[in-house]
MARDO-207725 format. One record per atom (N, C-alpha, C): y, z, x. Coordinates in pm, whole numbers, plus 50000, padded with zeros to 5 digits. Atoms other than C-alpha are relative to their C-alpha. Layout:
residues N
YZX;...
END
This chain:
residues 244
499894996649858;412914359348035;500175015050014;499864985649981;412434395248154;501425003450045;498624996349973;415734413848172;500245002350150;499814997249858;415134423648538;500194987350082;499855012549926;415054386848640;501374993649977;498715006050034;418414378948479;501035001750111;499024998749890;420584393948759;499664991250120;500395008549887;418554375049020;500414985549975;499645013750034;419034341748841;501524998150001;498545000850000;422714349148787;500544999550142;499574999949861;423134357049157;499774986650068;500315013149941;421464324349256;501014989549952;499055009750055;423714304249023;501395002250059;498694997049941;426804321949158;500074994950143;500025004749863;425784314449516;500064984850008;499965014750002;425194277749431;501414995249968;498635003950038;428584275249258;500975002650114;499124996549889;430274292649550;499854990150115;500255009749893;428634269349800;500644986549969;499405012850041;429784239049602;501515000450015;498544998849994;433384251249576;500495000250145;499604999349859;433584259849947;499794986550069;500275013249942;432024226350039;501094990149961;498945009150046;434584207649829;501325003050070;498794996349929;437414227149988;499984995450145;500155004149861;436104220350338;500094984850013;499925014749999;435694183450257;501454995449990;498605003850014;439334181850149;500785003050128;499354997249871;440414198350476;499684988950100;500385011049911;438464171650666;500764987349964;499245011650045;440104144850454;501485001250039;498614997649961;443494160650528;500224996150145;499865003449858;442964157750903;499884984950021;500165014549989;441744121850861;501274992849955;498815006650054;444774112350648;501195002050092;498904997549908;447224128750888;499874991250124;500225008849885;445644109451175;500334985649967;499725013750042;445864076950980;501494997549989;498545001450014;449534082450894;500674999450136;499425000049865;450334090551257;499694986950072;500395012549937;448444059451372;500844988549949;499185010750057;450334036751133;501435001050050;498644998049949;453654051951241;500114995250144;500005004349860;452734045551605;499954984850010;500095014749998;451814009451532;501354993849964;498715005450043;455114003451353;501095001950104;498994997149899;457064018451642;499724992950133;500385006349874;455203999551915;500724986750020;499415013049971;456553968652087;499154988949938;500795010950059;455523936151913;499214992550105;500875007649909;452713915952066;499914985649949;500125014050043;452133878152057;498944998349890;500935002850109;450333863651757;498584998250052;501335002549944;447433853351980;499235013050021;500674987149979;446693889952058;499455005449869;500464995250131;446453898851689;498844991449951;501115008950039;444263868451625;498715004050071;501194996149925;441893879251901;499435013049948;500454987250054;441733914351760;499314998049865;500585002650132;441053901451407;498654992950013;501245007649983;438333877851534;498845008950039;501064990849958;436393907251678;499855011749903;500144989450100;436733928451364;500925011850021;499064989149975;439603949851496;500935002349883;499084996250106;442033967751269;501414995250037;498705005749969;445223946851269;501105005149908;499044996050103;446933963450973;501195007550059;498724993749962;450603972651036;500304999050150;499665001949858;450583961051399;501144990050011;498835008749984;453843945251512;499614987650079;500395012849944;453583908651602;501194990549999;498985010549997;455773879051694;499324986549989;500505013750015;455283842651603;501194990549995;498935010049998;457323810951646;499514987349933;500355012450069;457333780051428;501104995649906;499065005250099;459023761251147;499485002949860;500394997150137;458983772050786;499804987149921;500235011150092;457463747750537;500535004849864;499344993750114;459933757250267;499534994949864;500425005450129;458603734249996;498605004649959;501334994850034;455273752950001;500005015349985;499954985450012;456473788649953;499325004649872;500694993850114;454513811249719;500725013049966;499224988550050;455953839449506;499095010949947;500794988350038;454413874049470;500895009349918;499214991550089;455683894449175;500075014250057;499844987049934;457133927049308;501255007149948;498824991850028;459633955049259;500485005850132;499434995049876;461973964449541;501235008449968;498914990650022;464183995149517;500504999449856;499694999650142;464043994749139;500364986749938;499635013250051;464793957549104;498774991049995;501145009050017;462263932448972;500304986450062;499825013149939;461733900249159;498734995350065;501155006049933;459443883549408;500115001650151;500095001649856;458293884949767;499704985450026;500145014349971;458593850249916;499054998350120;500995002949895;455513839550116;500144985350038;499765013749954;456323808850324;499104996950119;500825003849883;453923790450557;500904996950120;499305002949874;455183790350916;499084991150082;500825009449923;453873759751100;500205002450149;499954997249857;453033767751460;499944987150082;499975011849913;453203744351758;498684992550000;501315006449998;449453737451737;499594994449863;500285005750131;449673726551372;499425009849899;500504989950094;448203758151221;501165006649927;498934993750077;450113778250964;499695014849978;500064985650023;450813815150917;500865003249880;499204996350117;451883828150577;500815012550033;499074989149970;454943850050629;500665004849872;499254993850109;456263874050369;501425001750049;498644999849949;459923866650432;500825011149938;499274989050061;461023894050194;500234998049852;499774999150145;462363901149847;501184991649955;498885006550068;464483879849617;500015004949855;499954995950141;465723891049272;499404989349910;500685008950095;464093875648965;500754986949980;499215012150026;466953851248908;500114990950121;499955008249879;466673838749266;498624995250042;501375004249968;463003829249246;499974986050058;500065013949956;463613792049288;500854997850125;499305002149873;464673779649633;501444995149985;498645005250015;467743761349501;501025010949968;499114988950028;469183795249403;500335008150127;499774992849873;469193806449771;499834990350118;500185010749903;469533774649976;500365004250143;499614995949864;471253792150269;498865006950073;501124993049939;468083811850326;498824991050032;501095009549973;465903780650351;500154994650142;499835003549859;465743779250729;499144988050037;500705012549970;464773745550872;499724998050148;500225002049857;464933748751250;498935009750051;501024991449938;462603766751491;500385014749980;499744985850028;462253803651402;499045008850078;500834989649939;461003833951593;499945011649901;500194989750103;459553858851345;499335012250061;500624987449961;458803895151414;499705008049873;500364992650120;456933916051161;498715007750018;501224992150000;453833935451067;498834991649951;501215007050043;450363920251048;499425007149878;500634994550120;448713924950708;498704992649975;501325006050015;445053919150647;499864992449867;500335007750119;443753893850398;499165008549906;500764992150097;442483910050078;498644993549975;501335005750024;438723905750022;499814995349857;500135003850140;439233901849648;501085006749917;499034994250092;441233912049344;499915015250009;500044985549979;442233948749395;499415007949885;500454992350116;441443960149040;500024991049876;500035007950124;440603946948695;501305001249922;498734998450073;443963960048571;501084990850055;499035009449944;445813935848801;499854986549930;500105012950070;446663903748611;499494989050093;500405011649922;445203870748722;501254992550048;498895007949948;447453849548939;500274987949914;499595011750077;449413822948752;500434989250099;499745009849895;449133794949006;500934989049950;499185010850055;450733769048775;501495003550004;498604995649999;453933789648756;500415005950134;499734994449868;453713800649119;500405014749990;499814985550009;453493837549028;498675006650035;501204993249953;450973857949221;500155015049976;500014985650027;450073893249112;499165007450105;500674994349883;447783898949409;499924989050105;499825009349889;447843882849751;498684993350038;501205007849974;445043857649744;500374988950099;499585009349896;445603839650074;499364986349984;500695012950014;442993812750012;500624991549889;499425007450112;444473803149675;501444996150030;498635003549961;448023804549810;500014987250083;500065011649913;447063779450078;499514987649924;500585011450073;444933757549852;500984994249900;499105004650104;447613755849583;501144991450052;498965008549942;450033739049825;499404989750095;500655010749926;447473715849982;499765002650147;500274996849859;446893734150308;498505002150020;501424998549971;443433731050458;499725014150051;500344986449963;441713764650499;499855001550151;500214999449855;440863756350862;501315001250076;498694999349934;444583754050942;500685013549982;499294987850040;445493787650788;499485012050077;500354987649930;445513819251001;499615010349895;500574991950108;443423844550804;500625013949983;499294987750034;446053871750767;501474996549978;498585002050027;449683875850665;500835007150108;499034992149924;452783888050846;501185003149908;498814995850073;455513908050673;501175000050097;498855000949911;458813898550834;500795013150000;499214987749990;461033926850957;501354998249930;498744999750075;464523934950832;501124992050064;498985008749942;466333909251048;500704992349887;499305006250114;469053896250809;499784985049993;500075014450026;468603861850655;501364995249953;498725005350048;471523838750574;500225003249853;499624996350136;473333849650257;499235012149948;500694987650037;471123880550257;498664998449934;501275002350069;468083864350095;499124990550079;500684988050051;465213869650123;500365012550080;499764987249933;465593906550209;498735003950073;501194996949922;463173913650491;499755015150012;500334986049978;461493946050592;499555007249875;500374994350129;459893952250254;498635006850000;501334993849995;456543965750375;500085014649956;500044986350050;455733997650185;498665006350038;501204992549961;453274022250336;499935012349911;500114988950097;452244045050051;498605006050010;501284993349981;449464068450156;500115014349948;499924986450055;449324098549922;499175009850083;500704990049921;448344130250106;500035013349926;500074987950081;447444156749849;498795008650034;501274993349968;444344169250028;500185015150022;499784985749981;445874202850124;500055007249866;499934994350135;446664209649759;498615001149938;501354999850055;443134200449659;499145010750069;500774989949927;441684222549934;500345013949949;499604987050054;443704252349809;499405002349862;500564998750134;442474245149457;498545004250005;501434996749993;438784245649551;499765013750062;500154986849939;439114275649782;500495011049906;499504990350096;441164293249515;498995003049891;501044998050101;438444287849257;498845008250057;501064992149937;435904301649505;500415014750008;499524986249992;438074332649554;499985006649863;500044994650136;438394337249177;498585003549960;501414997350032;434634334549139;499525012750069;500404987849927;434114360949409;500615012449935;499344988650062;436654383749242;499355003749868;500634997350130;435064380148899;498645006450018;501334994449975;431584386749035;500125014250055;499824986749943;432854416349236;500395010349896;499594990950107;434554432148935;498815003349910;501164997950087;431444426948726;498955008750069;501044992749925;429194441449000;500315014850010;499634986049977;431164473249059;500445007349874;499604993450122;432114480148701;498855008949952;501024990950049;430264510248565;499604996249858;500405003550135;428184502448259;500405010949901;499604990550102;429414518847941;498805007549941;501074992350060;427384545447768;499544993449872;500565005550122;425094534247497;500355009149883;499674991650116;426174546247151;498755007449950;501114991950053;424034573746995;499374993249881;500755006150111;421314562146759;500025009449881;
END
C-alpha cells in the first residue's frame, strides 16, 4: 500500500471506531431513560389504590401490562393444594407458599401468600396460618411465565412439591385443577400479618439493575481517549531522521 494512503485509511478507521463508541454511549443513555421510566412506573403501580380482580383480568385479556399492579380478590384458600417455590428471604432459605384461592364463581387464583422457613415447609408446621374462612387478599399481580427462565434453573421437582420456577400450568395440574378454572396470572399477597406470623407476606422483590449511566460514561470515555490519542499523534512533530 502506498505510504500516502496509510493516513487516509487510518483516519477512516478512527472515524468508524469513534462513531461506534459514541453510538454505544448514546444507546446506553437511551436505555437509562427507559429504565428510569420503568422504575418510576412500577413504583407508581405499587403505590396506587388496589383495583378489583376483574379489572386486572380484563387488562390481561387484552394484552395489557398487569405486572406489579395492586389488586384485591376474595375467596377461600384450598390449603391442601398449596405449592412450594424454593426461595431465599432476607438471607434465610425456605419457600414461598402458593395457595389456590377459590373465588365465588368456582375459579381459582394462585396466591403467593409469602415466605416460610425451610423447616416450616409442611402445613402441619404452621397450622395457625392455614386460614379456612372467607379471605380478602390484597397484593400485586404477577404475570405467568412463558417458560423456564434459563437453562441454569433446575427443573421443578413436582413429586416433592418443590418448584424452582413458577410454572403456573404445572402447579395447577399437579393438584388436579382444571386449566379452564385457573386465572392465568399470580398475585403476591401484601405484608398483612398472618396468624403466628407465617407465611410472611409482602415478599415481592423488584430488582431492576440500572447501570446504564456507568456504561454510557465508559463508552464516551473511550471515545474521548481515542480522540486524545489521535490528537497527540496528529500534532506531534516527527523526529529527525538519523544521518546515513
